[in-house]
PDB file of N, CA, C and O in Angstrom, chain B, residues numbered from 101:
ATOM      1  N   UNK B 101     -53.828  86.821-233.135  1.00  0.00           N
ATOM      2  CA  UNK B 101     -52.428  86.831-232.738  1.00  0.00           C
ATOM      3  C   UNK B 101     -52.245  87.548-231.388  1.00  0.00           C
ATOM      4  O   UNK B 101     -51.689  86.992-230.441  1.00  0.00           O
ATOM      5  N   UNK B 102     -52.727  88.788-231.333  1.00  0.00           N
ATOM      6  CA  UNK B 102     -52.584  89.547-230.084  1.00  0.00           C
ATOM      7  C   UNK B 102     -53.431  88.917-228.985  1.00  0.00           C
ATOM      8  O   UNK B 102     -53.005  88.847-227.833  1.00  0.00           O
ATOM      9  N   UNK B 103     -54.615  88.466-229.334  1.00  0.00           N
ATOM     10  CA  UNK B 103     -55.483  87.817-228.355  1.00  0.00           C
ATOM     11  C   UNK B 103     -54.861  86.547-227.802  1.00  0.00           C
ATOM     12  O   UNK B 103     -54.993  86.242-226.617  1.00  0.00           O
ATOM     13  N   UNK B 104     -54.184  85.814-228.666  1.00  0.00           N
ATOM     14  CA  UNK B 104     -53.509  84.597-228.235  1.00  0.00           C
ATOM     15  C   UNK B 104     -52.365  84.911-227.272  1.00  0.00           C
ATOM     16  O   UNK B 104     -52.196  84.236-226.256  1.00  0.00           O
ATOM     17  N   UNK B 105     -51.583  85.939-227.598  1.00  0.00           N
ATOM     18  CA  UNK B 105     -50.472  86.339-226.711  1.00  0.00           C
ATOM     19  C   UNK B 105     -51.005  86.852-225.385  1.00  0.00           C
ATOM     20  O   UNK B 105     -50.453  86.542-224.329  1.00  0.00           O
ATOM     21  N   UNK B 106     -52.085  87.642-225.433  1.00  0.00           N
ATOM     22  CA  UNK B 106     -52.699  88.158-224.209  1.00  0.00           C
ATOM     23  C   UNK B 106     -53.188  87.007-223.340  1.00  0.00           C
ATOM     24  O   UNK B 106     -52.993  87.013-222.125  1.00  0.00           O
ATOM     25  N   UNK B 107     -53.817  86.030-223.959  1.00  0.00           N
ATOM     26  CA  UNK B 107     -54.336  84.881-223.224  1.00  0.00           C
ATOM     27  C   UNK B 107     -53.205  84.086-222.576  1.00  0.00           C
ATOM     28  O   UNK B 107     -53.337  83.618-221.445  1.00  0.00           O
ATOM     29  N   UNK B 108     -52.085  83.933-223.302  1.00  0.00           N
ATOM     30  CA  UNK B 108     -50.929  83.233-222.727  1.00  0.00           C
ATOM     31  C   UNK B 108     -50.387  83.967-221.509  1.00  0.00           C
ATOM     32  O   UNK B 108     -50.047  83.349-220.501  1.00  0.00           O
ATOM     33  N   UNK B 109     -50.309  85.296-221.612  1.00  0.00           N
ATOM     34  CA  UNK B 109     -49.804  86.097-220.479  1.00  0.00           C
ATOM     35  C   UNK B 109     -50.728  85.980-219.271  1.00  0.00           C
ATOM     36  O   UNK B 109     -50.269  85.807-218.142  1.00  0.00           O
ATOM     37  N   UNK B 110     -52.026  86.076-219.518  1.00  0.00           N
ATOM     38  CA  UNK B 110     -52.995  85.982-218.422  1.00  0.00           C
ATOM     39  C   UNK B 110     -52.934  84.598-217.791  1.00  0.00           C
ATOM     40  O   UNK B 110     -52.943  84.474-216.567  1.00  0.00           O
ATOM     41  N   UNK B 111     -52.872  83.558-218.615  1.00  0.00           N
ATOM     42  CA  UNK B 111     -52.783  82.199-218.079  1.00  0.00           C
ATOM     43  C   UNK B 111     -51.515  82.013-217.259  1.00  0.00           C
ATOM     44  O   UNK B 111     -51.535  81.361-216.215  1.00  0.00           O
ATOM     45  N   UNK B 112     -50.416  82.583-217.729  1.00  0.00           N
ATOM     46  CA  UNK B 112     -49.152  82.441-217.000  1.00  0.00           C
ATOM     47  C   UNK B 112     -49.205  83.164-215.659  1.00  0.00           C
ATOM     48  O   UNK B 112     -48.750  82.633-214.647  1.00  0.00           O
ATOM     49  N   UNK B 113     -49.761  84.378-215.651  1.00  0.00           N
ATOM     50  CA  UNK B 113     -49.769  85.171-214.417  1.00  0.00           C
ATOM     51  C   UNK B 113     -50.790  84.678-213.395  1.00  0.00           C
ATOM     52  O   UNK B 113     -50.535  84.748-212.192  1.00  0.00           O
ATOM     53  N   UNK B 114     -51.925  84.188-213.846  1.00  0.00           N
ATOM     54  CA  UNK B 114     -52.995  83.843-212.912  1.00  0.00           C
ATOM     55  C   UNK B 114     -53.089  82.363-212.582  1.00  0.00           C
ATOM     56  O   UNK B 114     -53.557  82.002-211.502  1.00  0.00           O
ATOM     57  N   UNK B 115     -52.658  81.509-213.484  1.00  0.00           N
ATOM     58  CA  UNK B 115     -52.871  80.085-213.283  1.00  0.00           C
ATOM     59  C   UNK B 115     -51.581  79.305-213.113  1.00  0.00           C
ATOM     60  O   UNK B 115     -51.579  78.078-213.210  1.00  0.00           O
ATOM     61  N   UNK B 116     -50.501  79.994-212.864  1.00  0.00           N
ATOM     62  CA  UNK B 116     -49.218  79.329-212.662  1.00  0.00           C
ATOM     63  C   UNK B 116     -49.209  78.687-211.273  1.00  0.00           C
ATOM     64  O   UNK B 116     -49.567  79.326-210.284  1.00  0.00           O
ATOM     65  N   UNK B 117     -48.808  77.455-211.211  1.00  0.00           N
ATOM     66  CA  UNK B 117     -48.722  76.777-209.927  1.00  0.00           C
ATOM     67  C   UNK B 117     -47.265  76.649-209.528  1.00  0.00           C
ATOM     68  O   UNK B 117     -46.397  76.401-210.366  1.00  0.00           O
ATOM     69  N   UNK B 118     -47.011  76.820-208.261  1.00  0.00           N
ATOM     70  CA  UNK B 118     -45.645  76.699-207.794  1.00  0.00           C
ATOM     71  C   UNK B 118     -45.552  77.000-206.313  1.00  0.00           C
ATOM     72  O   UNK B 118     -46.562  77.096-205.615  1.00  0.00           O
ATOM     73  N   UNK B 119     -44.341  77.146-205.853  1.00  0.00           N
ATOM     74  CA  UNK B 119     -44.091  77.372-204.443  1.00  0.00           C
ATOM     75  C   UNK B 119     -44.439  78.807-204.052  1.00  0.00           C
ATOM     76  O   UNK B 119     -44.226  79.746-204.818  1.00  0.00           O
ATOM     77  N   UNK B 120     -44.978  78.952-202.843  1.00  0.00           N
ATOM     78  CA  UNK B 120     -45.268  80.290-202.319  1.00  0.00           C
ATOM     79  C   UNK B 120     -44.179  80.752-201.357  1.00  0.00           C
ATOM     80  O   UNK B 120     -44.313  81.790-200.710  1.00  0.00           O
ATOM     81  N   UNK B 121     -43.112  79.984-201.267  1.00  0.00           N
ATOM     82  CA  UNK B 121     -42.026  80.330-200.355  1.00  0.00           C
ATOM     83  C   UNK B 121     -41.388  81.688-200.687  1.00  0.00           C
ATOM     84  O   UNK B 121     -41.127  82.455-199.761  1.00  0.00           O
ATOM     85  N   UNK B 122     -41.123  82.025-201.955  1.00  0.00           N
ATOM     86  CA  UNK B 122     -40.543  83.346-202.234  1.00  0.00           C
ATOM     87  C   UNK B 122     -41.439  84.501-201.799  1.00  0.00           C
ATOM     88  O   UNK B 122     -40.947  85.519-201.312  1.00  0.00           O
ATOM     89  N   UNK B 123     -42.750  84.348-201.973  1.00  0.00           N
ATOM     90  CA  UNK B 123     -43.669  85.396-201.533  1.00  0.00           C
ATOM     91  C   UNK B 123     -43.637  85.541-200.021  1.00  0.00           C
ATOM     92  O   UNK B 123     -43.703  86.659-199.509  1.00  0.00           O
ATOM     93  N   UNK B 124     -43.538  84.436-199.298  1.00  0.00           N
ATOM     94  CA  UNK B 124     -43.472  84.492-197.833  1.00  0.00           C
ATOM     95  C   UNK B 124     -42.178  85.159-197.376  1.00  0.00           C
ATOM     96  O   UNK B 124     -42.183  85.947-196.431  1.00  0.00           O
ATOM     97  N   UNK B 125     -41.078  84.847-198.042  1.00  0.00           N
ATOM     98  CA  UNK B 125     -39.807  85.473-197.669  1.00  0.00           C
ATOM     99  C   UNK B 125     -39.825  86.968-197.949  1.00  0.00           C
ATOM    100  O   UNK B 125     -39.274  87.746-197.170  1.00  0.00           O
ATOM    101  N   UNK B 126     -40.449  87.385-199.050  1.00  0.00           N
ATOM    102  CA  UNK B 126     -40.559  88.826-199.330  1.00  0.00           C
ATOM    103  C   UNK B 126     -41.449  89.507-198.300  1.00  0.00           C
ATOM    104  O   UNK B 126     -41.174  90.637-197.897  1.00  0.00           O
ATOM    105  N   UNK B 127     -42.525  88.826-197.866  1.00  0.00           N
ATOM    106  CA  UNK B 127     -43.409  89.399-196.848  1.00  0.00           C
ATOM    107  C   UNK B 127     -42.670  89.589-195.533  1.00  0.00           C
ATOM    108  O   UNK B 127     -42.814  90.624-194.882  1.00  0.00           O
ATOM    109  N   UNK B 128     -41.879  88.594-195.137  1.00  0.00           N
ATOM    110  CA  UNK B 128     -41.108  88.690-193.900  1.00  0.00           C
ATOM    111  C   UNK B 128     -40.061  89.788-194.019  1.00  0.00           C
ATOM    112  O   UNK B 128     -39.857  90.558-193.081  1.00  0.00           O
ATOM    113  N   UNK B 129     -39.400  89.864-195.162  1.00  0.00           N
ATOM    114  CA  UNK B 129     -38.406  90.912-195.380  1.00  0.00           C
ATOM    115  C   UNK B 129     -39.023  92.299-195.353  1.00  0.00           C
ATOM    116  O   UNK B 129     -38.414  93.240-194.845  1.00  0.00           O
ATOM    117  N   UNK B 130     -40.226  92.433-195.893  1.00  0.00           N
ATOM    118  CA  UNK B 130     -40.914  93.722-195.873  1.00  0.00           C
ATOM    119  C   UNK B 130     -41.209  94.162-194.449  1.00  0.00           C
ATOM    120  O   UNK B 130     -41.024  95.329-194.104  1.00  0.00           O
ATOM    121  N   UNK B 131     -41.666  93.230-193.622  1.00  0.00           N
ATOM    122  CA  UNK B 131     -41.961  93.563-192.222  1.00  0.00           C
ATOM    123  C   UNK B 131     -40.686  93.986-191.493  1.00  0.00           C
ATOM    124  O   UNK B 131     -40.692  94.969-190.751  1.00  0.00           O
ATOM    125  N   UNK B 132     -39.608  93.256-191.697  1.00  0.00           N
ATOM    126  CA  UNK B 132     -38.349  93.620-191.040  1.00  0.00           C
ATOM    127  C   UNK B 132     -37.858  94.986-191.500  1.00  0.00           C
ATOM    128  O   UNK B 132     -37.333  95.765-190.705  1.00  0.00           O
ATOM    129  N   UNK B 133     -38.030  95.266-192.771  1.00  0.00           N
ATOM    130  CA  UNK B 133     -37.638  96.573-193.295  1.00  0.00           C
ATOM    131  C   UNK B 133     -38.472  97.693-192.689  1.00  0.00           C
ATOM    132  O   UNK B 133     -37.939  98.742-192.328  1.00  0.00           O
ATOM    133  N   UNK B 134     -39.774  97.476-192.577  1.00  0.00           N
ATOM    134  CA  UNK B 134     -40.668  98.482-191.988  1.00  0.00           C
ATOM    135  C   UNK B 134     -40.355  98.668-190.512  1.00  0.00           C
ATOM    136  O   UNK B 134     -40.354  99.794-190.015  1.00  0.00           O
ATOM    137  N   UNK B 135     -40.088  97.568-189.802  1.00  0.00           N
ATOM    138  CA  UNK B 135     -39.738  97.684-188.381  1.00  0.00           C
ATOM    139  C   UNK B 135     -38.451  98.477-188.196  1.00  0.00           C
ATOM    140  O   UNK B 135     -38.379  99.318-187.300  1.00  0.00           O
ATOM    141  N   UNK B 136     -37.441  98.236-189.009  1.00  0.00           N
ATOM    142  CA  UNK B 136     -36.185  98.966-188.828  1.00  0.00           C
ATOM    143  C   UNK B 136     -36.342 100.449-189.147  1.00  0.00           C
ATOM    144  O   UNK B 136     -35.631 101.283-188.585  1.00  0.00           O
ATOM    145  N   UNK B 137     -37.263 100.781-190.039  1.00  0.00           N
ATOM    146  CA  UNK B 137     -37.436 102.180-190.399  1.00  0.00           C
ATOM    147  C   UNK B 137     -38.369 102.926-189.442  1.00  0.00           C
ATOM    148  O   UNK B 137     -38.061 104.044-189.029  1.00  0.00           O
ATOM    149  N   UNK B 138     -39.503 102.321-189.087  1.00  0.00           N
ATOM    150  CA  UNK B 138     -40.551 103.051-188.371  1.00  0.00           C
ATOM    151  C   UNK B 138     -40.748 102.650-186.918  1.00  0.00           C
ATOM    152  O   UNK B 138     -41.539 103.290-186.226  1.00  0.00           O
ATOM    153  N   UNK B 139     -40.079 101.640-186.430  1.00  0.00           N
ATOM    154  CA  UNK B 139     -40.322 101.185-185.062  1.00  0.00           C
ATOM    155  C   UNK B 139     -40.003 102.273-184.038  1.00  0.00           C
ATOM    156  O   UNK B 139     -40.704 102.399-183.034  1.00  0.00           O
ATOM    157  N   UNK B 140     -38.970 103.047-184.275  1.00  0.00           N
ATOM    158  CA  UNK B 140     -38.608 104.106-183.326  1.00  0.00           C
ATOM    159  C   UNK B 140     -39.681 105.194-183.272  1.00  0.00           C
ATOM    160  O   UNK B 140     -39.898 105.793-182.219  1.00  0.00           O
ATOM    161  N   UNK B 141     -40.354 105.456-184.394  1.00  0.00           N
ATOM    162  CA  UNK B 141     -41.396 106.482-184.427  1.00  0.00           C
ATOM    163  C   UNK B 141     -42.667 106.037-183.709  1.00  0.00           C
ATOM    164  O   UNK B 141     -43.441 106.876-183.249  1.00  0.00           O
ATOM    165  N   UNK B 142     -42.891 104.718-183.609  1.00  0.00           N
ATOM    166  CA  UNK B 142     -44.129 104.198-183.033  1.00  0.00           C
ATOM    167  C   UNK B 142     -43.938 103.539-181.679  1.00  0.00           C
ATOM    168  O   UNK B 142     -44.755 102.708-181.282  1.00  0.00           O
ATOM    169  N   UNK B 143     -42.887 103.886-180.966  1.00  0.00           N
ATOM    170  CA  UNK B 143     -42.697 103.328-179.628  1.00  0.00           C
ATOM    171  C   UNK B 143     -43.875 103.720-178.745  1.00  0.00           C
ATOM    172  O   UNK B 143     -44.310 104.872-178.748  1.00  0.00           O
ATOM    173  N   UNK B 144     -44.381 102.765-177.998  1.00  0.00           N
ATOM    174  CA  UNK B 144     -45.620 102.999-177.256  1.00  0.00           C
ATOM    175  C   UNK B 144     -45.449 103.945-176.079  1.00  0.00           C
ATOM    176  O   UNK B 144     -46.419 104.581-175.665  1.00  0.00           O
ATOM    177  N   UNK B 145     -44.249 104.057-175.530  1.00  0.00           N
ATOM    178  CA  UNK B 145     -44.063 104.921-174.371  1.00  0.00           C
ATOM    179  C   UNK B 145     -43.603 106.332-174.756  1.00  0.00           C
ATOM    180  O   UNK B 145     -43.457 107.188-173.884  1.00  0.00           O
ATOM    181  N   UNK B 146     -43.376 106.581-176.038  1.00  0.00           N
ATOM    182  CA  UNK B 146     -42.866 107.880-176.453  1.00  0.00           C
ATOM    183  C   UNK B 146     -43.925 108.978-176.326  1.00  0.00           C
ATOM    184  O   UNK B 146     -43.636 110.057-175.810  1.00  0.00           O
ATOM    185  N   UNK B 147     -45.127 108.714-176.785  1.00  0.00           N
ATOM    186  CA  UNK B 147     -46.199 109.696-176.736  1.00  0.00           C
ATOM    187  C   UNK B 147     -47.478 108.968-176.322  1.00  0.00           C
ATOM    188  O   UNK B 147     -47.940 108.088-177.048  1.00  0.00           O
ATOM    189  N   UNK B 148     -48.045 109.308-175.199  1.00  0.00           N
ATOM    190  CA  UNK B 148     -49.171 108.565-174.649  1.00  0.00           C
ATOM    191  C   UNK B 148     -50.525 109.180-174.989  1.00  0.00           C
ATOM    192  O   UNK B 148     -51.526 108.846-174.356  1.00  0.00           O
ATOM    193  N   UNK B 149     -50.573 110.073-175.975  1.00  0.00           N
ATOM    194  CA  UNK B 149     -51.871 110.577-176.423  1.00  0.00           C
ATOM    195  C   UNK B 149     -52.600 109.448-177.140  1.00  0.00           C
ATOM    196  O   UNK B 149     -51.970 108.567-177.724  1.00  0.00           O
ATOM    197  N   UNK B 150     -53.910 109.479-177.095  1.00  0.00           N
ATOM    198  CA  UNK B 150     -54.718 108.386-177.641  1.00  0.00           C
ATOM    199  C   UNK B 150     -54.423 108.135-179.112  1.00  0.00           C
ATOM    200  O   UNK B 150     -54.293 106.985-179.531  1.00  0.00           O
ATOM    201  N   UNK B 151     -54.318 109.190-179.893  1.00  0.00           N
ATOM    202  CA  UNK B 151     -54.080 109.064-181.331  1.00  0.00           C
ATOM    203  C   UNK B 151     -52.786 108.300-181.607  1.00  0.00           C
ATOM    204  O   UNK B 151     -52.783 107.354-182.395  1.00  0.00           O
ATOM    205  N   UNK B 152     -51.708 108.696-180.979  1.00  0.00           N
ATOM    206  CA  UNK B 152     -50.414 108.052-181.206  1.00  0.00           C
ATOM    207  C   UNK B 152     -50.353 106.650-180.593  1.00  0.00           C
ATOM    208  O   UNK B 152     -49.707 105.756-181.140  1.00  0.00           O
ATOM    209  N   UNK B 153     -51.014 106.469-179.483  1.00  0.00           N
ATOM    210  CA  UNK B 153     -51.049 105.151-178.847  1.00  0.00           C
ATOM    211  C   UNK B 153     -51.782 104.140-179.726  1.00  0.00           C
ATOM    212  O   UNK B 153     -51.322 103.008-179.875  1.00  0.00           O
ATOM    213  N   UNK B 154     -52.912 104.532-180.309  1.00  0.00           N
ATOM    214  CA  UNK B 154     -53.650 103.640-181.198  1.00  0.00           C
ATOM    215  C   UNK B 154     -52.860 103.324-182.463  1.00  0.00           C
ATOM    216  O   UNK B 154     -52.876 102.188-182.938  1.00  0.00           O
ATOM    217  N   UNK B 155     -52.177 104.310-183.004  1.00  0.00           N
ATOM    218  CA  UNK B 155     -51.345 104.063-184.182  1.00  0.00           C
ATOM    219  C   UNK B 155     -50.195 103.116-183.850  1.00  0.00           C
ATOM    220  O   UNK B 155     -49.866 102.231-184.640  1.00  0.00           O
ATOM    221  N   UNK B 156     -49.600 103.300-182.705  1.00  0.00           N
ATOM    222  CA  UNK B 156     -48.501 102.430-182.303  1.00  0.00           C
ATOM    223  C   UNK B 156     -48.945 101.001-182.084  1.00  0.00           C
ATOM    224  O   UNK B 156     -48.293 100.063-182.542  1.00  0.00           O
ATOM    225  N   UNK B 157     -50.059 100.834-181.382  1.00  0.00           N
ATOM    226  CA  UNK B 157     -50.577  99.488-181.134  1.00  0.00           C
ATOM    227  C   UNK B 157     -50.973  98.832-182.452  1.00  0.00           C
ATOM    228  O   UNK B 157     -50.667  97.663-182.683  1.00  0.00           O
ATOM    229  N   UNK B 158     -51.649  99.577-183.309  1.00  0.00           N
ATOM    230  CA  UNK B 158     -52.036  99.037-184.612  1.00  0.00           C
ATOM    231  C   UNK B 158     -50.835  98.656-185.453  1.00  0.00           C
ATOM    232  O   UNK B 158     -50.832  97.617-186.113  1.00  0.00           O
ATOM    233  N   UNK B 159     -49.810  99.505-185.427  1.00  0.00           N
ATOM    234  CA  UNK B 159     -48.589  99.221-186.185  1.00  0.00           C
ATOM    235  C   UNK B 159     -47.970  97.899-185.748  1.00  0.00           C
ATOM    236  O   UNK B 159     -47.655  97.054-186.586  1.00  0.00           O
ATOM    237  N   UNK B 160     -47.796  97.716-184.455  1.00  0.00           N
ATOM    238  CA  UNK B 160     -47.159  96.498-183.966  1.00  0.00           C
ATOM    239  C   UNK B 160     -48.045  95.269-184.127  1.00  0.00           C
ATOM    240  O   UNK B 160     -47.536  94.197-184.454  1.00  0.00           O
ATOM    241  N   UNK B 161     -49.335  95.387-183.912  1.00  0.00           N
ATOM    242  CA  UNK B 161     -50.238  94.243-184.051  1.00  0.00           C
ATOM    243  C   UNK B 161     -50.293  93.787-185.501  1.00  0.00           C
ATOM    244  O   UNK B 161     -50.131  92.601-185.787  1.00  0.00           O
ATOM    245  N   UNK B 162     -50.520  94.724-186.417  1.00  0.00           N
ATOM    246  CA  UNK B 162     -50.703  94.326-187.811  1.00  0.00           C
ATOM    247  C   UNK B 162     -49.398  93.897-188.471  1.00  0.00           C
ATOM    248  O   UNK B 162     -49.408  92.998-189.313  1.00  0.00           O
ATOM    249  N   UNK B 163     -48.289  94.509-188.116  1.00  0.00           N
ATOM    250  CA  UNK B 163     -47.034  94.038-188.710  1.00  0.00           C
ATOM    251  C   UNK B 163     -46.616  92.692-188.122  1.00  0.00           C
ATOM    252  O   UNK B 163     -45.986  91.887-188.808  1.00  0.00           O
ATOM    253  N   UNK B 164     -46.960  92.439-186.855  1.00  0.00           N
ATOM    254  CA  UNK B 164     -46.665  91.117-186.294  1.00  0.00           C
ATOM    255  C   UNK B 164     -47.526  90.053-186.960  1.00  0.00           C
ATOM    256  O   UNK B 164     -47.043  88.955-187.237  1.00  0.00           O
ATOM    257  N   UNK B 165     -48.783  90.357-187.219  1.00  0.00           N
ATOM    258  CA  UNK B 165     -49.628  89.409-187.952  1.00  0.00           C
ATOM    259  C   UNK B 165     -49.114  89.181-189.356  1.00  0.00           C
ATOM    260  O   UNK B 165     -49.135  88.054-189.849  1.00  0.00           O
ATOM    261  N   UNK B 166     -48.655  90.234-190.004  1.00  0.00           N
ATOM    262  CA  UNK B 166     -48.075  90.085-191.345  1.00  0.00           C
ATOM    263  C   UNK B 166     -46.800  89.270-191.306  1.00  0.00           C
ATOM    264  O   UNK B 166     -46.538  88.489-192.221  1.00  0.00           O
ATOM    265  N   UNK B 167     -46.004  89.437-190.267  1.00  0.00           N
ATOM    266  CA  UNK B 167     -44.743  88.694-190.138  1.00  0.00           C
ATOM    267  C   UNK B 167     -45.005  87.200-190.019  1.00  0.00           C
ATOM    268  O   UNK B 167     -44.337  86.399-190.673  1.00  0.00           O
ATOM    269  N   UNK B 168     -45.972  86.820-189.191  1.00  0.00           N
ATOM    270  CA  UNK B 168     -46.247  85.397-188.975  1.00  0.00           C
ATOM    271  C   UNK B 168     -47.194  84.810-190.015  1.00  0.00           C
ATOM    272  O   UNK B 168     -47.342  83.591-190.103  1.00  0.00           O
ATOM    273  N   UNK B 169     -47.833  85.663-190.797  1.00  0.00           N
ATOM    274  CA  UNK B 169     -48.630  85.230-191.940  1.00  0.00           C
ATOM    275  C   UNK B 169     -49.843  84.489-191.592  1.00  0.00           C
ATOM    276  O   UNK B 169     -50.590  84.076-192.479  1.00  0.00           O
TER     277      UNK B 169
END
């Protein structure tokens, strides 16, 4: 009984086929949310030390890649 219910749950979560559009919209929304919160902290001209510059460049590169998927 429990094994059957567990198997149904696993099959539903892992083998469900459908549209990936909601996941893409959540990914885009997450990037926009992160940009509105942290973009001011990672401005490239604010602090030109190597540590902060690398973090800023990485932040913008990786979030832009995440945005475009």
